[in-house]
N, C-alpha and C positions, 0 to 999 in steps of 0.2 A: 922363767926366761922373759927377757924384754929385747923387743925387735923395734929397728927405727927404719924408716924407709920414706922416700920423698914421693909425696901424694900427687904431685903436680902442683905447678904455679907457686904460690905462696903458702903451700901447707905442709905439712909434716905429719906423717901417720906414726903412731906409736901403739905397740901392742904388748901388752903386759899379761902373762899366762900363769896363772897358779894351779898346780894339780894336788890332789891329796891322795897320797899313793894308797891309803887304808881303804878308801872308797873307790878310786876311780874317777871321782868328780874333778872336773877342769872348769875354772872359772877365767874368761880371757875378757880382758879391758880392751876394746878398739878405740882409740882418741885421736881424733884428727886437730892439729893444733893450726889455728889462721896466723900466719906468722905477719900479714901486712894489717891486718884490721884487728888482731887481738882477738881471743876468745878460744875455748877449747871445747869440742864435738864429741860425745864419747857414748857407747853403747856397752851393755855387759852381756857376754855369751855363758851359759852354762851347757856342759854336755857329761854325759855320763859316758866316760871311757871304761868302766868296770863291766863286770857281768854279773852285779846283782844291783837292784833298784837302790838308789841313793837315801842317806837319811832325808828327813823332812826339810824341805827348804820354805822359809817362811819368814816375815818380816825384812825381806830383801828391799834395801833403798837403793836405787839407781845412782842418787847422790845422797851423802851424808857427811855435811862438813862443820867443822866447828870454827868461828871465827874469833878473834879477839880485837875489837876495834879500838883503834886510839882515837883520842880527843873526847871532848865533851856531849853531854844532851844524849835523849833517848833516840836509838835508831829508830827508822820508820819503813815500814812495808806498804809501797806503792803496788796496787794490783788494780785489776779492772772487775766489773761485774761479766760473768758470760753472757750468752744468749739465751733468754727465757721468752722472749717474744713479749717483752713489757718495756715500758719506756726508759728504764734504765739501762737495756743493753749496751754494754762496752762502757758505761760510766767509770771514770776514774774515782778510787777511792784509797784510804791510807789509813794504817793501823799504825798509831803509836806504841812502840814495844817499851813500855817502863817495867823496871825491877820484877822479875817472876812472870811476865807475861808471856802469852803461848798463842799463836795464831794456827788454827787447822782451817784447813778447807779445801775443795775440790767439787766435781760435780755430784751432783745427788739426783733422785728419782730414779723411778723405774727404766725410764727411757735415757737417762745419761749417758751422755758420749763426752767428749775430748774438752769442750767448751761450753757445757751446758750449766748455765747459771754459775761459771767459774772460768777464770781465764788461765791458762798454762803458761803465760808470759808475766814474769813480776820482775820488780826491781826491790831490793833491800839495801837502805840507805844508812851509812851513819856518817859521823862527824870525818870529812875527808874523802868520802869515796863510797863505795859500794859495789854490788855485783847484782846483774840480770840473769836471771834464770829462764830458760825455754824448755818444757817437756814435749816431746815427743811420742805420744802415745793416744792412740785414737780409740778410748775406751774410759773408763773412770779412772782417776788417777787422785794421789792424797799429798798435798805439802802441809808439814809442820815446822813453824818456825818459832823459837821460843829461846827468852833471855833467862840464862841461868846466873850461877853466881859469878861473883868478878867481872860481870858485864859480858859474859859469854854467849856468841849467839849459834844458836845450832840450826841448820837447815836441812830436812830430810824431804824426800820426794821418792814415791812409788806407786806400785800399783795397789788399788784400794783393797783387793782379794786375791791372794796367793798363799798357799798352803798346800805343796804338792811335791810328791818323789818323781825322780826322773828313771825311766827304765832303762836298761841297757841300750845305747845307742842314741837316746833321745837327746835333742839339743831344745834349748829356748831362749829368747831374747827378753833383755829387760825395756822397760821406757828409753828413750834416748835423752839425752840432757844436752844442753848448750849453756855455757857460763861465759861471761863476759865481766870482769874486773874492771871499773872504773875508779878516775880521781878526781876530786874536786868537792864544791859544794852544791853543785846544781844536777839533781837528777836527771832533768831533762837533757842535759849535756851528754850523760850516760846512755840516754835512749838513744842519742843522735849516733852515737859510736855502736850502738847496736844495730840499726838502721844500715849504717854503712856495711855491716858485717852480713847482714840479711841481703842487702842487693850484691855482694861480692859474691858469697857463697853458698846460699840458701834458695834463694828464689828461683824458681823454674824460667826457663830462658828458652828463646827464639833466635837462632842465627847469631848466638853470643850475647844478646842483651836481655836483661831482664824483660819478661813480659808486663806490659800495663793492662788494666782493666779496658776493655773497648769501648766505644761510644756503640751502644746496641740499642735497638727498638726492641720492645716485648710483644709486639703484633696482639694476639688475641688475648692476652692476660689482662683480668680487670674487667672484660667486657663478654665476649662470646663463649670464651673457655670451652667447656665440654660440648657445645653445641657447635663448635668451630667445623669450618668445611674447608676444603683446599682452596675454594673461591674466595673466603674470608680472610684466610692467611694472605693469599696472593694479593689481595686487595690493599693490604697493610703495607706491602713490599712496594706495591705501585705507588703509593701516598708519600713514602719516604726517599724515591728515586731522585738524586740529584741534591739532597740535603747533606752530605756527607757521613752519614752514617757507615759503621765499619762492620756491624755483626747484625744480622738478622735472627730474631730468637723464637722459637719454638717450644712452647712449654709443655706440661704434662698433659694437655687435654688433647694430643694427637693420638691417643692410644684406644684401642677397641674397648669398649664398655665404659669410657671415661675415666677420670680420676676419682677413687683412687683403686675402684674396682679392678680397671683393666691392667694393673701392675702384676697380675698374675700369670699373661700369657706369653713372655719371653720363651723364645725357641725356635726350631726351625720348621718349615722355611719361615723366614722372618716377617713375610707378609701376613702371618696367623694375628701379629700385633695390630696389624693397621684394619681401622674400622671402614671395610669397603664402601659404606654409604656415604661418608664424609669424604674420604680420601680413596676413592677408587684407583688412582695412578699410585699410592704409595706417596713417601716422602722424597723422592728423586727429583720429580718435577718443581720442588719448591726449592732443594739445594740448588740444582742447576740455575733455577730463576735469579736465586739470590747471587751466585756466582757471577751471572752475566751481567748483572748491575755492579758488580765490583765488591759486593758484600761476602764477608764469610757466614758460615751457617752454623747457629748453635741449636741443639736439640737435646731436650729432656730425655733421662733415663732414671729409672729407681731398681737397679739391677740387685738390690740385696733385699727388697721386701717385696712379698707377694700377697695377693688377696686369697683367700684358702679355694675359693671356687675356681680359680685359675688354672689354666692347662698345665702349668708348671708343676703345682702342687699335686696335681693329680698324677701326672706322670713320674714324678720323683719325689714322693712323700719321704724318703730316707733322707734327702738335702733340705728339708723344710722344719720349721719349728713354729707352733702356733700355741698361743698365750692360753685360749678358751678350748681346753682339753674336749669338754663335751658338747661345744658348737663348733665343730670343725670346717662348717661352710658359711660361718658368720664372723669370721676371724681376720685379723692383719697378720702374717707371717713374715717369717723370715729365713731368707735363703742363707745356709751356713759357708762361709766363705772359709772355713777352716777345713771342710772336706775336699779335697784335692780335686775330685771328680767334679763336684759343683762349682769351685772355682774354674777349672778348665772351661766347663761348658759356658760359663757367664763370660769368660774372656773371650772366647770363641764368638759367642752371640754379639757382643760388642764391636769386635772387630769386623765382622760381617756388615753390620748395622753401619758402622762409620764409613766402610768402603761402599756401600750400595746407597747410602742416603746421600753421601757426600758431605760428611759433617767434619767441621772444621773445630768447633769447640763443643766438647762432652758435659754436659749438665750431670751431675752425678746428685740423685736428690736422695738419701736413705742411709741406713745404718743401722746399729744394734739398735733394738727395741724391745718392747717388753716380752715378746716370745724368747729372745734369747736370754734374759735375764733369767726366766722360768728355767732354762735349761741350766743354766750356771748355778741356781739354787738347788739342782738334783745333783750336783756333781759328788763321785766320792768325796769323804773327809781329806783324803791323802791325794786328791787332784784337784782341789779348789784353785780355780784360775788358768787352769790348762784350755779350757775350751776358748776362753778369751784370748789368750795368747794367739793359740791358733787361727782364731777369726783375724786378729789384727795382722800378723804375718801373711794371712791370705790376702786380705785387702791391700795390702801395701806391693804384694807380688803382682796382683792383677793389673793393678794402677800402671805400676812399672812395665808390664810387658805390652800393655797398650800403648803407652807412650814411645816404648823401644821400637814397635812396629809401625808407629806415626809420628814421625820427630817434631813436625809443625802442629800437631795436635795441641791443645790447652784443655785442662781440667778445670771445669767451674765448680768449685766445692760447696754444696748447699747443704743438704742433711738438715731439713726442718727450719732453716735459715739460720746459717752460721752455729751450729752446735758442734760442729766437730772440727773447729781451728786450732791448731797444734803445730809444733814444729814439723813433725813428718808430712802432715797433710799440705803445710806451706810450703814445702819443697818441692810438692810435685803438683800444685794446683794454685788456682786464684779463688778467693771467697766473693763471688758477685753478688751474692744474697745473704747479708751477713746477721740477719735477723727477719722474722714473720712478721713484726711487730708494725711494718709499714704497709702491709698487704691490706689487713683490714680497714687500716685509716684511710688509704687512697679508696678502696670499695665504697666508703661511705662517706666521702668527700672532704675529709679533715685532713686538706693539704698542709695548712700551717703547721699542725704536728708533725707530719711527715718530715718537713723543713727542718723543724728544729731534731727530731730523730736522727737524721743523716749528718746534720752538722755536729753533732754530740758524737755521734759514733766513728766519725773520722777522726776528731779531736781526740778520742781515746784510744781506738785502737791502733792507730798510724803510729804510735810511741814504738811499737814492737813489729806489727804486719804492716809495711808501707801502704799496700794497695788491698782495699775491699770497698765493695759498692752495695748498694741496695735499690729496690724499686723506687723512682721520682718521677714525679708529674709537675707540669706547669712549665711555661716557656719564659716566664720574666726571668731575668738576672738573678734576682732573690732565689726563686725556686730551683733553676736549672745549677745554679753554684753549688746550692745546699747538697745538690746530690752528686756533684760533679769530685772525683777522687783520682784522677789521672785517667779518667774514664767515667760514664755514667750507663745505667740499666733505665731506659727512658720508657714511659708508658702512655704518652699523650694518644690520642685518636687523631691522626692526622689526616684521615681521610675528608672531613667535612671541606667545602669550597670555602668557608669561613676562616677555616684555621690559619693563624699567622705563620705560613710556612717561611717568609723571607725571614722573621725573628728568630726562626728555629735553628735556619740554616745560619744565622750570625752566631748562635750560643753554641752550636756545633766547631765553628770555626774558633770562636774562642777557645773552648775545652782543647783544641788541638794546639792552639799557641802557646797556651800555658801549661801543658802537660809535661814539660820538661822540668819544670821546677820540684815536681813531687817526686823528682830522683833526690831532691837535697836534704838539708837538715830542715827538723819540723820544730816549731817552737808554739805551743799555745799561749797567746799573749794575755788572755784572761782566765779567769777559774771557768773549768768546763762542769758545765750544767745541764739539766733538762728542763730548765724553767722558762716559758714562754716570755716573761719579763727581761730577761738577761741578754746581754749580747754573746756572740761567739767570735773569736777572732784568731785567727791562725795564721802563721807565717813560714813560709818555705824559702831556705837560702841556699844557693850554690856557692860555697867557699871559693873554688877555684876561679869561678865569671865574677864573683864580687856581686852577684844579682839575685835578685829573688822577687818574690810578691807575698802580698798580705791580703787575705780575704777576712772581711770583715762584715758581719751580719747583726743587724738590728731586728730582733725578733717582733713576732705580731702584736707583743702586749707590752713592750719596752718603753719606759716613758722618756727614756733619755735619748735625744738626738744627736749627740757627738760623745766621744770617748777619746781619752787621752792614752796614746799607747808608749809602752817602751819597747822599742823595735831591736831586734836582737841582729848580734854579728855586723854591726854598721861602725866604720872608723870614723869617729868625731871630726878627725882633721880632712876627712875626703870630701869630693863633691859628686852627687849623685843625680842622673838624670831620671825622674819619677813622672809616671802616669797615675792619674786618679779617674777610674772608670766608672760610672754607677749604672750606665746601661752597656750592651756589646760594643759599641764603637770606642776605639781607643783613641783619645785625645792625644794633642800634641804633648810632648813632655815639658816638665818644669824643672829646674836646676834647683836642688837645695843641698844644703851643708849636710854633712855627716851628723853635726849635730842637731839639726832641724828634724832630720828625717828620724833619728833616735827618739824625739820626742813629738812624734808625727799626731796630729789631733784630725781622728776621722769623724767626719760629718756627714750621717744620712739621715736626710728630713724625712724618708718614706718608711711607713710602718705596715707592713714589713719592708726593708730594703736591704741593699748590699753595697759593699764599695771594693772595688778591685784595684790594689796598689802594686804596680811592678817597678821595680827600681833596677837600674845599674850604675856602679861607680864608672866615671868618666876616668878613661885609662890614661895613664901618666901623671896624673894628680895624687900623689900620697902627702 
């Protein structure tokens, strides 16, 4: 059967249901068509309507399409490195698909999650167009792209491990797939169409608008950490008062026994998680103090991982999994969200903590780890993949219930630094910590490397996921702009009397002023690299306003003091008001013809240094 219905706005729902009368197996495809932006978003559902077990389901592909491109030349598969806490995290890469070529990729390793070392967003280009595919599966997936006879392209994607029977009444779902076909010669234009789709239909919202990353301060991160006290935390809050920050950040170090050993204590009363020697009044006074200063409060939790010696593992061993079976007290373990009772317990704990602490941003750090991999390996041969499916379903349900109960709450999707950024998590959260690679570099004073990493990650991941951030330090324009992507996770210690608070206030004000551009089309104007001797240049353009900005970075080892740019989406016959700011003060605009703006020469004398160019077409001149 086929059913059509209006899904609201510019969306149409199509449901295709097929049933095998011999086995009772029902396969239902639910697809949403986005009529305004283009794109089709679908998930498959399998249900046993019969009275006996189904035959084995295996090699199920959530997408399996064959394309015969027209035109000449070899197709190109554009993709990104995922997050592995290395210098290449989110770096763009391209595979040329000659005759007979086959590319297979996906997350790998015992702790693999949806973006561990591989990115579930990619762009397959051929002469005259292409298709962007996004995968929503917060667990390991696999993609195969091959070029066969007659130039046929075949694209497949699905779970890495699935071979199972369904018992009577059982249902499972597939990974979610979103595809957008685009036409033209420039793959970045396809990415911009995809960005518009993400803004319109996927990204989480507050009061009807997509949520941007906040301008946040990380308080004790990089310094006191596990030794922090309430007084330490409040001293950071006092130091940033009046500087324009929006969110005050309390990371992993507030829990009893510190991180990671303290992750095993979640439960009731919630005060048992708190270290009474360091936080005698709990977290509520910190949340209240942040709110009094006009800031929102972000608090870290790791609800899916437990330390074996913790109270939750002792109270509910049936909910927890451990890797070292013979060393139960020296192990890092997993709460199995596929068990309904465990999921309900953890949901209730988080809802209580959100309410009692006054949490506005819920930082989630954890996910499927080695312990879960061991359980998967012990599944019976006819139930392979079932525990993973139930876990993923439980994760989405927990997040959905928390968000439904707290409509203004925002989830920060961390998990080891950007290791589960996918379509499903991107529809429910923002990744405010897209890699752990910056953490050790900040701790060891390698700030130039941190800036390069953040520039590169923004230039890579922004093609598909418009908003993502990571830790950044440094109040110079070069450093602050390197970490800014609609918001920033800022880690400087602002408490010393000699700290340049005035300069930081200017940096924050500039970030708020340019934030609007990040909703526009995105263009990397030079090749994206991790090289310290290169430049990084990004343009954001608002088509409806005929305005935008260019951020140019001369890195710390770059010998070139200038760069000739090819600025995009500029009418050569138009006239533009243009400002060029090396510092945070915005200078008076100069008037340039569109032709000159298209060929703008960026000059940066400092190494490292940056240049912010803002432009706006003069109205009434076409």
